[in-house]
C-alpha positions in Angstrom: -56.4 25.8 19.6 -56.2 27.4 23.0 -56.3 31.2 23.5 -52.5 31.5 24.3 -51.7 29.8 20.9 -54.1 31.9 19.1 -52.5 35.1 20.5 -48.9 34.0 19.6 -50.2 33.3 16.2 -51.5 36.9 16.1 -48.0 38.1 17.1 -46.4 35.8 14.5 -48.7 37.3 11.8 -47.9 40.7 12.8 -44.2 40.0 12.6 -44.6 38.8 9.0 -46.6 41.8 8.1 -44.1 44.1 9.6 -41.3 42.2 7.7 -43.1 42.9 4.4 -43.6 46.6 5.3 -39.9 46.8 6.2 -38.9 45.5 2.8 -41.1 48.0 1.0 -39.8 50.8 3.1 -36.2 49.9 2.3 -37.1 49.8 -1.4 -38.7 53.2 -1.1 -35.5 54.7 0.7 -33.3 53.2 -2.0 -35.4 54.5 -4.8 -35.2 58.0 -3.4 -31.5 57.7 -2.9 -31.2 56.8 -6.6 -33.3 59.7 -7.7 -31.5 62.2 -5.5 -28.2 61.0 -7.1 -29.7 61.6 -10.6 -30.9 65.0 -9.7 -27.4 65.9 -8.4 -26.0 64.8 -11.8 -28.4 67.2 -13.5 -27.4 70.0 -11.0 -23.8 69.3 -11.8 -24.3 69.7 -15.5 -26.3 72.9 -14.9 -23.7 74.4 -12.6 -21.0 73.5 -15.3 -22.9 75.6 -17.8 -23.4 78.4 -15.2 -19.7 78.5 -14.4 -19.0 79.6 -18.0 -21.3 82.6 -17.8 -19.5 86.0 -17.3 -19.7 87.4 -13.8 -21.2 90.6 -15.2 -23.8 88.9 -17.4 -27.5 90.0 -17.0 -30.6 87.9 -16.8 -31.5 88.3 -20.4 -28.0 87.4 -21.8 -27.8 84.2 -23.7 -25.9 81.2 -22.2 -23.8 78.7 -24.4 -24.8 75.3 -23.2 -22.9 73.3 -25.9 -20.3 72.1 -23.4 -22.7 70.4 -21.1 -25.9 69.9 -23.3 -25.2 66.1 -23.9 -24.4 65.4 -20.4 -27.3 67.3 -19.2 -29.7 65.5 -21.6 -28.4 62.1 -20.5 -28.7 62.8 -16.8 -32.3 64.3 -17.3 -33.4 61.2 -19.3 -32.0 58.9 -16.6 -33.9 60.8 -13.9 -37.1 61.0 -15.9 -37.0 64.9 -16.0 -38.3 66.8 -19.0 -35.9 69.7 -19.7 -37.3 73.1 -20.8 -37.2 73.5 -24.5 -34.3 76.1 -24.2 -32.2 73.6 -22.3 -32.9 70.4 -23.8 -33.0 71.3 -27.5 -30.8 69.5 -30.0 -28.1 71.6 -31.7 -29.5 72.9 -35.1 -28.3 75.0 -38.0 -30.0 76.9 -40.8 -28.4 76.3 -44.3 -29.2 79.2 -46.6 -28.9 78.7 -50.4 -28.1 81.3 -53.0 -31.6 81.4 -54.3 -32.9 82.2 -50.8 -34.0 78.6 -50.0 -33.3 77.4 -46.4 -32.9 73.9 -44.9 -32.9 73.2 -41.0 -30.1 70.5 -40.3 -28.7 68.7 -37.4 -25.0 68.1 -36.6 -24.7 65.4 -39.4 -26.5 67.9 -41.9 -24.0 70.5 -40.8 -21.1 68.4 -41.7 -22.6 67.6 -44.9 -23.4 71.4 -45.7 -19.7 72.2 -44.8 -18.5 69.7 -47.3 -20.8 70.9 -50.0 -20.0 74.5 -49.4 -16.2 73.8 -49.7 -16.8 72.1 -53.0 -19.3 74.5 -54.2 -21.8 71.8 -54.9 -25.6 72.2 -55.1 -27.0 71.3 -51.7 -29.7 68.6 -51.8 -30.7 69.5 -55.3 -30.1 68.3 -58.9 -30.0 71.9 -60.1 -26.4 72.6 -60.9 -26.9 76.1 -62.2 -25.3 77.5 -59.1 -28.5 78.7 -57.6 -28.5 75.8 -55.1 -25.0 76.5 -53.9 -24.7 77.3 -50.1 -24.6 81.0 -49.2 -24.3 80.6 -45.4 -24.6 78.2 -42.5 -26.0 79.7 -39.3 -26.4 77.9 -36.0 -30.0 78.3 -34.7 -29.8 76.1 -31.5 -32.1 77.7 -28.9 -30.0 79.1 -26.0 -31.4 79.9 -22.6 -30.9 83.2 -20.9 -28.9 83.4 -17.7 -32.1 84.0 -15.9 -33.8 80.9 -17.3 -30.6 78.8 -16.4 -30.6 80.2 -12.8 -34.3 79.5 -12.4 -33.9 75.9 -13.5 -31.0 75.5 -11.1 -33.1 76.6 -8.2 -35.9 74.3 -9.3 -33.7 71.3 -9.3 -32.2 72.3 -5.9 -35.7 72.6 -4.5 -36.6 69.1 -5.7 -33.4 67.7 -4.1 -34.1 69.5 -0.8 -37.8 68.2 -0.9 -36.6 64.6 -1.5 -33.9 64.8 1.1 -36.5 65.9 3.7 -38.8 63.2 2.6 -36.0 60.8 2.8 -35.2 61.8 6.5 -38.9 60.9 7.4 -38.6 57.7 5.5 -35.5 56.9 7.4 -37.4 57.5 10.7 -40.2 55.3 9.6 -37.7 52.6 8.5 -36.2 52.8 12.0 -39.6 52.6 13.6 -40.6 49.6 11.5 -37.4 47.9 12.2 -37.9 48.3 16.0 -41.5 47.0 15.7 -40.4 44.1 13.7 -37.6 43.1 16.1 -40.0 43.6 19.1 -42.7 41.3 17.4 -40.0 38.7 16.7 -38.7 38.8 20.3 -42.2 38.5 21.9 -43.8 36.0 19.5 -43.4 32.3 20.0 -44.0 31.6 16.3 -46.4 28.8 15.6 -46.7 27.0 12.3 -47.8 28.9 9.2 -50.8 26.6 9.1 -51.9 27.9 12.5 -51.7 31.5 11.4 -53.5 30.8 8.1 -56.2 29.0 10.0 -56.8 32.0 12.3 -56.6 34.4 9.4 -59.2 32.5 7.4 -61.6 32.5 10.2 -64.6 34.9 9.3 -66.9 36.3 12.0 -70.7 36.6 11.6 -72.1 40.1 11.5 -73.8 39.6 14.9 -72.2 37.6 17.7 -75.6 36.7 19.1 -76.2 34.6 16.0 -73.9 32.0 17.4 -75.1 29.1 19.7 -75.7 30.4 23.2 -75.3 28.7 26.6 -76.6 30.5 29.7 -75.3 27.9 32.2 -71.9 29.4 32.8 -71.2 31.0 36.1 -70.9 35.0 36.3 -67.6 36.5 35.7 -65.9 39.2 37.7 -64.9 42.3 35.8 -62.6 45.0 37.2 -64.8 47.8 38.7 -62.6 50.6 37.1 -62.6 49.3 33.5 -65.5 51.4 32.3 -63.8 54.5 33.8 -60.4 53.7 32.2 -62.1 53.3 28.8 -64.0 56.5 29.4 -60.8 58.4 30.2 -59.2 57.0 27.0 -62.1 58.0 25.0 -62.0 61.5 26.4 -58.3 61.8 25.5 -59.0 60.8 21.9 -56.5 57.9 21.8 -56.4 54.1 22.0 -54.2 51.9 24.2 -53.5 49.8 21.1 -51.9 52.6 19.3 -49.3 52.6 22.2 -48.4 49.1 21.1 -48.6 49.8 17.5 -51.5 47.5 16.9 -53.2 48.1 13.5 -56.5 47.0 12.0 -55.1 43.6 10.8 -54.3 42.6 14.4 -57.7 43.6 15.5 -59.6 41.8 12.9 -57.8 38.6 13.5 -58.6 38.7 17.2 -62.2 39.8 16.5 -62.5 36.6 14.3 -60.9 34.5 17.0 -63.5 35.9 19.6 -66.4 35.0 17.4 -65.0 31.4 16.9 -64.7 31.1 20.6 -68.2 32.5 21.1 -69.7 30.0 18.7 -68.1 27.2 20.6 -69.8 28.5 23.7 -66.4 29.3 25.3 -67.7 32.5 26.5 -65.0 33.0 29.1 -62.3 32.9 26.5 -64.5 35.0 24.1 -64.9 37.6 26.8 -61.2 37.8 27.5 -60.6 38.2 23.7 -63.2 40.8 23.2 -62.1 42.5 26.4 -58.6 42.8 25.1 -60.1 44.4 21.9 -62.2 46.8 24.0 -59.3 47.8 26.2 -56.9 48.4 23.2 -59.4 50.0 20.8 -62.3 51.4 22.5 -63.4 53.4 19.4 -64.8 50.3 17.7 -68.5 49.7 18.4 -68.4 46.1 17.2 -65.8 45.3 19.9 -67.9 46.9 22.6 -71.1 44.9 21.4 -69.3 41.6 21.3 -67.7 42.1 24.8 -71.1 42.9 26.2 -72.7 39.9 24.6 -70.0 37.6 26.1 -70.7 39.3 29.5 -74.4 38.6 29.0 -73.8 34.9 28.2 -71.7 34.6 31.4 -74.8 36.2 33.3 -72.8 39.3 34.2 -75.8 41.3 33.3 -75.0 44.6 35.0 -71.5 44.6 33.4 -73.1 43.7 30.1 -75.5 46.7 30.4 -72.6 49.1 30.9 -71.0 48.1 27.6 -74.2 47.9 25.7 -74.9 51.4 26.8 -71.5 52.5 25.7 -72.1 50.9 22.3 -75.4 52.8 22.1 -73.7 56.0 22.9 -71.2 55.4 20.0 -74.1 55.0 17.5 -77.4 56.5 18.8 -79.2 55.4 15.6 -78.6 51.6 16.3 -81.3 50.1 18.6 -79.8 46.6 18.7 -77.5 47.3 21.9 -80.8 48.7 23.6 -82.5 45.6 22.8 -79.9 43.4 24.4 -79.9 45.8 27.3 -83.6 45.1 27.8 -82.8 41.3 27.8 -80.3 41.9 30.6 -82.8 44.1 32.5 -85.4 41.4 32.4 -82.9 38.9 33.7 -82.2 41.3 36.6 -85.9 41.8 37.3 -85.8 45.4 36.1 -89.2 45.1 34.4 -90.2 48.7 34.1 -86.8 49.7 32.8 -86.8 46.8 30.3 -90.2 48.0 29.0 -88.9 51.4 28.5 -86.0 50.1 26.6 -88.1 47.9 24.3 -90.3 50.9 23.6 -87.3 52.8 22.6 -86.3 50.0 20.2 -89.7 50.1 18.6 -89.4 53.7 18.0 -86.0 53.3 16.4 -86.9 50.3 14.2 -89.3 51.7 11.5 -86.9 50.9 8.7 -87.4 47.7 6.6 -84.0 46.3 7.5 -84.9 46.5 11.2 -88.3 44.8 10.7 -87.2 41.6 12.4 -85.6 43.4 15.4 -88.9 45.3 15.7 -90.9 42.1 15.7 -88.8 40.6 18.4 -89.1 43.7 20.5 -92.8 43.8 20.1 -93.2 40.1 21.0 -91.0 40.4 24.1 -93.0 43.6 25.2 -96.4 41.7 24.6 -95.0 38.8 26.6 -94.1 40.9 29.5 -97.5 42.7 29.4 -99.3 39.4 29.2 -97.3 38.0 32.1 -98.2 41.0 34.2 -101.9 40.6 33.3 -101.8 37.0 34.3 -100.3 37.9 37.6 -102.8 40.5 38.3 -105.7 38.2 37.4 -104.4 35.4 39.7 -104.0 37.8 42.5 -107.6 38.9 42.3 
């Protein structure tokens, strides 16, 4: 696969991801629309109850909710809202018998009690002496006060306002995703799904330098002002990729592609891929190291040193970029500077996980010292 085809595959994959995000966003907007509609039903029931309250009623006065209780309860259940006890209580009555016994009953029990009272029958008892006759039937349904009703109305209004504001933001995101999806579809020449899958399945090694190397390629020319451009972006705290709405998925696919090219010794194409990543996301150390490694393999040692140095600045505790900087310095004949860099690597490589790097740096330093001693001996 050539680089252009791979880049088109990235765009195609991005379009598919945006399509999925767009569907999720549409579903989210629809769900909020439904919830707002249900909350408005609750508000309508509450306002209906509030309309029956006298204009001069005080906050502590009881409010008769019987006319809207069933409607309110149904709307609350549909919206998944738990009503306060005083608003959502079932109607209830207390049936008091002549001997002082009481029974709590619902609407069905109330009808039964009315029937038994009219016939002077014993209520729910086999004692027909008259003691179990019904003395009174009193409604005991909890009723909210005007203050409680007004408070709950304001609470529901606040929920509606909050969801409406959130919905406006969702609509903006929906429009943004739609624009991104349309742009991706316009700019991508869509390859086969197998091609996209092949790129996505590619996995990069942790260190690009573990791949096969070929140092026979000719040096490559890099724009002189590229480091300055990257430094300016870093100073401003943004990335060029954010302007084009690139995300982590886009970067990782290209990063894997770059390593694949590198492992095939296609260093020119790898450099272009990693250069794209560095330009669009200069905050990622991996991209900086990979770009520098490609430049080194293309014998652009001075340029490689620049980007290894930037990678070192991004993580002062990682001596690996400094080690590769020393390699470039040796290739350029900067022996003293290379030794200084290797000594720094040795000081930074005391941990067990860096034992191999320390050994390599020590061996390189000893080789340089040995070469210098041999040169001095032959001179004398």
